C-alpha positions in Angstrom: 108.9 94.5 126.9 109.1 96.8 123.9 111.7 95.9 121.3 114.1 98.7 120.5 115.2 98.6 116.8 118.1 101.0 116.8 119.2 99.8 113.3 115.8 100.3 111.8 116.3 104.0 111.2 119.5 103.5 109.2 118.6 104.0 105.5 121.0 101.2 104.4 119.4 98.8 106.8 115.9 99.8 105.6 117.1 99.3 102.0 118.4 95.8 102.7 115.3 94.8 104.6 113.3 95.9 101.6 115.5 93.8 99.3 115.2 90.7 101.5 111.4 91.2 101.8 111.1 91.4 98.0 113.4 88.4 97.5 111.0 86.4 99.8 108.0 87.6 97.8 109.7 86.5 94.6 110.3 83.1 96.0 106.7 82.7 97.1 105.6 83.9 93.7 107.6 81.1 92.2 106.0 78.6 94.4 102.5 79.8 93.4 103.5 80.0 89.7 104.8 76.5 89.7 102.0 75.1 91.8 104.6 73.9 94.4 103.5 73.4 98.0 105.6 75.2 100.6 106.3 71.9 102.4 107.8 70.2 99.3 110.9 68.4 100.4 112.9 69.7 97.4 112.6 73.3 98.3 115.3 73.5 101.1 118.0 72.4 98.7 116.6 74.5 95.9 116.5 77.6 98.0 120.1 77.0 99.1 121.3 76.5 95.5 119.5 79.7 94.4 121.1 81.7 97.1 124.5 80.3 96.3 124.0 81.2 92.7 122.8 84.6 93.6 125.9 85.3 95.7 128.1 84.2 92.8 126.2 86.3 90.2 126.1 89.3 92.5 129.9 89.1 93.2 130.6 88.8 89.4 128.3 91.7 88.6 130.1 93.9 91.1 133.5 92.9 89.8 132.3 93.8 86.3 131.0 97.1 87.6 127.4 96.5 86.9 125.1 99.1 88.3 123.0 97.3 91.0 120.1 98.9 92.8 117.3 97.5 95.0 115.4 96.4 91.9 118.4 94.7 90.4 119.0 92.6 93.5 115.5 91.2 93.2 115.9 90.6 89.5 119.1 88.7 90.0 117.5 86.5 92.6 114.5 85.9 90.4 116.8 84.9 87.5 118.6 82.5 89.9 115.4 81.0 91.1 114.3 80.5 87.5 117.6 78.9 86.6 117.5 76.5 89.6 113.8 75.7 89.3 114.4 74.9 85.6 117.4 72.8 86.4 115.3 70.8 88.9 112.7 70.2 86.2 110.0 72.5 87.6 107.6 73.7 85.0 107.8 77.5 84.8 105.3 79.8 83.0 106.8 81.4 80.0 105.9 84.9 81.1 107.6 84.7 84.5 110.7 86.6 83.6 111.7 89.4 81.1 113.7 88.0 78.2 116.4 90.6 77.8 117.7 90.9 81.3 121.4 91.9 81.4 122.1 89.5 84.2 121.2 86.4 82.1 124.8 86.3 80.8 126.2 86.3 84.3 124.1 83.2 85.2 125.3 81.4 82.1 128.9 82.2 83.1 128.4 80.3 86.3 127.5 77.2 84.4 130.8 77.0 82.6 
């Protein structure tokens, strides 16, 4: 039976699917960059923590009227992954993230 994706033609749905796909790619890039195996037992909690941090940072960014586009969503998630990976003592390559990202301050706010 053929699946009928009625939502797939909606531009906002297409945009969100692209964002989620790019977030997953960023996550897998982190696994590769840190040499972490996908079946590492720490990853389930790590991913949950990164998502929770992402939701908090995203909410704060919206309340502070930050301009957020498709690329920004992925950048916020990458920063959250970096923050959580570092907090869990994963060794991250220095060149993994841009240094002057405006969302860094929002992540630091979540720590206070």
